[in-house]
Kinemage of the C-alpha trace (Angstrom):
@kinemage 1
@onewidth
@group {chain A} dominant
@subgroup {mainchain}
@vectorlist {calphas} color= white
{ca met a 1} P 22.671 -143.481 -108.490
{ca trp a 2} L 22.077 -142.407 -104.909
{ca leu a 3} L 24.544 -139.533 -105.275
{ca leu a 4} L 22.839 -138.388 -108.475
{ca val a 5} L 19.378 -138.406 -106.899
{ca ala a 6} L 20.490 -136.752 -103.649
{ca gly a 7} L 22.569 -134.144 -105.448
{ca gly a 8} L 19.911 -133.493 -108.066
{ca ser a 9} L 17.168 -133.067 -105.476
{ca leu a 10} L 19.318 -130.586 -103.540
{ca val a 11} L 19.930 -128.611 -106.750
{ca val a 12} L 16.190 -128.520 -107.462
{ca leu a 13} L 15.492 -127.314 -103.912
{ca ala a 14} L 18.203 -124.647 -104.211
{ca thr a 15} L 16.653 -123.524 -107.505
{ca ile a 16} L 13.241 -123.137 -105.877
{ca val a 17} L 14.705 -120.863 -103.223
{ca gly a 18} L 17.106 -119.274 -105.699
{ca ala a 19} L 14.389 -117.884 -107.975
{ca pro a 20} L 13.291 -115.091 -105.619
{ca leu a 21} L 16.911 -114.402 -104.705
{ca ala a 22} L 17.805 -114.079 -108.384
{ca leu a 23} L 14.882 -111.717 -108.913
{ca ala a 24} L 15.863 -109.613 -105.894
{ca gly a 25} L 19.480 -109.580 -107.103
{ca gly a 26} L 18.588 -108.136 -110.493
{ca arg a 27} L 18.886 -111.370 -112.467
{ca gly a 28} L 15.424 -111.167 -113.965
{ca gln a 29} L 16.101 -113.429 -116.947
{ca leu a 30} L 17.417 -116.253 -114.737
{ca ala a 31} L 14.496 -115.844 -112.334
{ca ala a 32} L 11.992 -115.818 -115.220
{ca thr a 33} L 13.483 -119.035 -116.580
{ca ile a 34} L 13.208 -120.736 -113.193
{ca tyr a 35} L 9.647 -119.547 -112.595
{ca gln a 36} L 8.624 -120.576 -116.117
{ca thr a 37} L 10.158 -124.037 -115.690
{ca phe a 38} L 8.322 -124.661 -112.413
{ca ser a 39} L 5.065 -123.220 -113.783
{ca his a 40} L 4.545 -126.558 -115.539
{ca leu a 41} L 4.646 -128.355 -112.170
{ca cys a 42} L 2.919 -125.958 -109.772
{ca his a 43} L 0.153 -123.338 -109.798
{ca gln a 44} L 2.563 -120.832 -108.169
{ca leu a 45} L -0.170 -118.844 -106.438
{ca pro a 46} L 1.614 -116.114 -104.448
{ca glu a 47} L -0.884 -116.333 -101.577
{ca arg a 48} L 0.116 -119.984 -101.107
{ca ser a 49} L 3.866 -119.480 -101.386
{ca tyr a 50} L 6.691 -118.555 -99.074
{ca phe a 51} L 8.529 -115.328 -99.848
{ca ile a 52} L 12.164 -114.229 -99.692
{ca lys a 53} L 13.101 -110.561 -100.135
{ca gly a 54} L 9.568 -109.747 -101.265
{ca his a 55} L 9.378 -112.414 -103.985
{ca pro a 56} L 7.636 -115.832 -103.907
{ca phe a 57} L 9.433 -119.152 -104.097
{ca ala a 58} L 9.308 -120.837 -107.504
{ca val a 59} L 6.618 -123.221 -106.166
{ca cys a 60} L 3.870 -123.094 -103.538
{ca ala a 61} L 4.313 -124.129 -99.901
{ca arg a 62} L 2.978 -127.666 -100.505
{ca cys a 63} L 5.294 -128.269 -103.473
{ca thr a 64} L 8.170 -126.758 -101.484
{ca gly a 65} L 7.428 -129.357 -98.815
{ca ile a 66} L 7.356 -132.179 -101.342
{ca tyr a 67} L 10.703 -131.146 -102.824
{ca ala a 68} L 12.268 -130.475 -99.402
{ca gly a 69} L 11.038 -133.792 -97.994
{ca phe a 70} L 12.325 -135.627 -101.050
{ca ala a 71} L 15.720 -133.909 -100.854
{ca gly a 72} L 16.105 -134.543 -97.128
{ca ala a 73} L 15.114 -138.185 -97.360
{ca ser a 74} L 17.338 -138.676 -100.410
{ca val a 75} L 20.370 -137.404 -98.536
{ca leu a 76} L 19.592 -139.544 -95.469
{ca tyr a 77} L 18.468 -142.619 -97.421
{ca pro a 78} L 21.620 -144.748 -96.898
{ca leu a 79} L 21.408 -144.146 -93.145
{ca val a 80} L 17.871 -145.531 -93.065
{ca arg a 81} L 18.018 -148.262 -95.700
{ca ser a 82} L 20.737 -150.179 -97.487
{ca leu a 83} L 21.469 -149.140 -101.054
{ca arg a 84} L 21.722 -152.841 -101.835
{ca asn a 85} L 18.042 -153.412 -101.050
{ca ile a 86} L 15.985 -152.759 -104.179
{ca gln a 87} L 12.633 -153.951 -102.810
{ca pro a 88} L 10.216 -151.077 -102.187
{ca pro a 89} L 8.168 -151.033 -98.982
{ca ala a 90} L 4.512 -152.067 -98.973
{ca arg a 91} L 2.337 -149.600 -100.912
{ca lys a 92} L 0.175 -148.931 -97.873
{ca trp a 93} L 2.909 -146.672 -96.441
{ca leu a 94} L 2.793 -144.450 -99.505
{ca phe a 95} L -0.989 -144.151 -99.223
{ca leu a 96} L -0.725 -143.440 -95.497
{ca ala a 97} L 1.833 -140.702 -96.202
{ca ala a 98} L -0.453 -139.172 -98.830
{ca ala a 99} L -3.508 -139.228 -96.530
{ca pro a 100} L -2.606 -136.118 -94.441
{ca leu a 101} L -1.974 -134.142 -97.634
{ca ala a 102} L -5.284 -135.275 -99.107
{ca ile a 103} L -7.131 -134.427 -95.886
{ca asp a 104} L -5.438 -131.012 -95.692
{ca phe a 105} L -6.432 -130.318 -99.291
{ca ala a 106} L -10.012 -131.592 -98.845
{ca ile a 107} L -10.654 -129.556 -95.709
{ca glu a 108} L -9.502 -126.382 -97.472
{ca phe a 109} L -11.371 -127.232 -100.675
{ca thr a 110} L -14.667 -127.798 -98.856
{ca gly a 111} L -14.249 -124.603 -96.847
{ca leu a 112} L -14.413 -126.344 -93.474
{ca trp a 113} L -11.036 -124.985 -92.438
{ca his a 114} L -8.374 -122.757 -93.925
{ca asn a 115} L -5.066 -124.511 -93.900
{ca ser a 116} L -1.790 -122.687 -93.497
{ca his a 117} L 1.553 -122.575 -95.219
{ca thr a 118} L 2.856 -124.742 -92.387
{ca ser a 119} L 0.226 -127.468 -92.830
{ca arg a 120} L 0.865 -127.494 -96.567
{ca leu a 121} L 4.624 -127.634 -96.061
{ca leu a 122} L 4.451 -130.434 -93.475
{ca thr a 123} L 2.008 -132.651 -95.364
{ca gly a 124} L 3.993 -132.152 -98.562
{ca ser a 125} L 7.259 -132.943 -96.754
{ca leu a 126} L 5.854 -136.192 -95.418
{ca leu a 127} L 4.757 -137.348 -98.861
{ca gly a 128} L 8.027 -136.256 -100.488
{ca ala a 129} L 10.133 -138.039 -97.873
{ca val a 130} L 8.191 -141.291 -98.110
{ca ala a 131} L 8.202 -141.187 -101.930
{ca val a 132} L 11.999 -141.564 -101.873
{ca phe a 133} L 11.638 -145.081 -100.473
{ca tyr a 134} L 9.631 -146.082 -103.562
{ca ile a 135} L 11.585 -144.180 -106.186
{ca met a 136} L 15.125 -144.945 -105.003
{ca pro a 137} L 14.798 -148.772 -105.147
{ca gly a 138} L 13.496 -148.528 -108.714
{ca leu a 139} L 16.311 -146.222 -109.768
{ca leu a 140} L 18.887 -148.419 -108.075
{ca asp a 141} L 17.448 -151.421 -109.894
{ca leu a 142} L 17.564 -149.576 -113.214
{ca ser a 143} L 21.170 -148.583 -112.618
{ca leu a 144} L 22.032 -152.259 -112.221
{ca arg a 145} L 20.368 -153.226 -115.528
{ca ser a 146} L 23.648 -152.918 -117.432
{ca trp a 147} L 24.996 -155.875 -115.481
{ca lys a 148} L 24.573 -159.306 -116.938
{ca arg a 149} L 21.106 -160.807 -116.447
{ca gly a 150} L 20.424 -164.308 -115.209
{ca ser a 151} L 23.054 -165.087 -112.616
{ca gly a 152} L 23.494 -161.344 -112.092
{ca pro a 153} L 24.093 -159.465 -108.893
{ca ile a 154} L 20.499 -159.553 -107.633
{ca ala a 155} L 19.178 -162.527 -105.733
{ca asn a 156} L 15.890 -162.347 -103.822
{ca gly a 157} L 15.789 -158.560 -104.175
{ca val a 158} L 19.179 -157.975 -102.538
{ca val a 159} L 22.244 -156.839 -104.447
{ca ser a 160} L 25.336 -158.984 -103.959
{ca lys a 161} L 28.656 -157.415 -103.057
{ca glu a 162} L 30.431 -158.708 -106.160
{ca pro a 163} L 29.502 -156.525 -109.137
{ca arg a 164} L 29.223 -158.193 -112.516
{ca ile a 165} L 30.265 -155.984 -115.370
{ca ala a 166} L 28.725 -156.517 -118.790
{ca thr a 167} L 31.274 -157.545 -121.396
{ca thr a 168} L 31.475 -156.599 -125.042
{ca glu a 169} L 30.312 -160.089 -125.969
{ca ser a 170} L 27.112 -159.737 -123.964
{ca phe a 171} L 26.198 -156.563 -125.859
{ca ser a 172} L 27.184 -157.781 -129.297
{ca ser a 173} L 25.268 -161.066 -128.972
{ca arg a 174} L 21.882 -159.377 -129.111
{ca ala a 175} L 20.491 -157.136 -131.787
{ca ser a 176} L 18.273 -155.072 -129.510
{ca ala a 177} L 17.511 -154.507 -125.868
{ca pro a 178} L 15.670 -157.347 -124.117
{ca ser a 179} L 11.979 -156.900 -123.493
{ca asp a 180} L 10.532 -156.883 -119.987
{ca tyr a 181} L 7.188 -158.149 -121.297
{ca ser a 182} L 8.350 -161.719 -120.948
{ca ala a 183} L 9.590 -161.219 -117.363
{ca pro a 184} L 6.959 -159.559 -115.126
{ca asp a 185} L 9.205 -159.910 -112.087
{ca arg a 186} L 11.638 -157.365 -113.606
{ca arg a 187} L 9.046 -154.688 -114.318
{ca ile a 188} L 8.824 -151.615 -112.140
């Protein structure tokens, strides 16, 4: 799961930077597809975007920071935290990471100060990097869901070293997927 997230986030970041390069290289259809895809996620205002070869990135500076921070933290995640630990950190850290971005936005919105591409990039990077530590544990937990429940590989929020592989009998014994409504401790 970690490899998928790290690799996928690097591909997304490369796509953001690749859009203006594709446009500059005469691949207008590819660039248009990338810009159109990211238009659902970002306002793409040129005056708030970085440029390469005279063309804006596929997202604004703040979104570029969020994606870059997420990609960097995803790649470095196993060096900072064990992949076996599926407990997210306290929520206060996520709110503290979002605070500089919110302040940067509010100061610009109220007209008290005009922020820069750098402030947008840095505050976005901080939020994106910290978000990994909340998203990755959930995805790691989901990836372990195919293992047998009950005496499974997770005890007290830590994954054991001995993987338990679901057998054909465990799948055939139930008609549908189990519901998490009866087990609040397994909900994300």
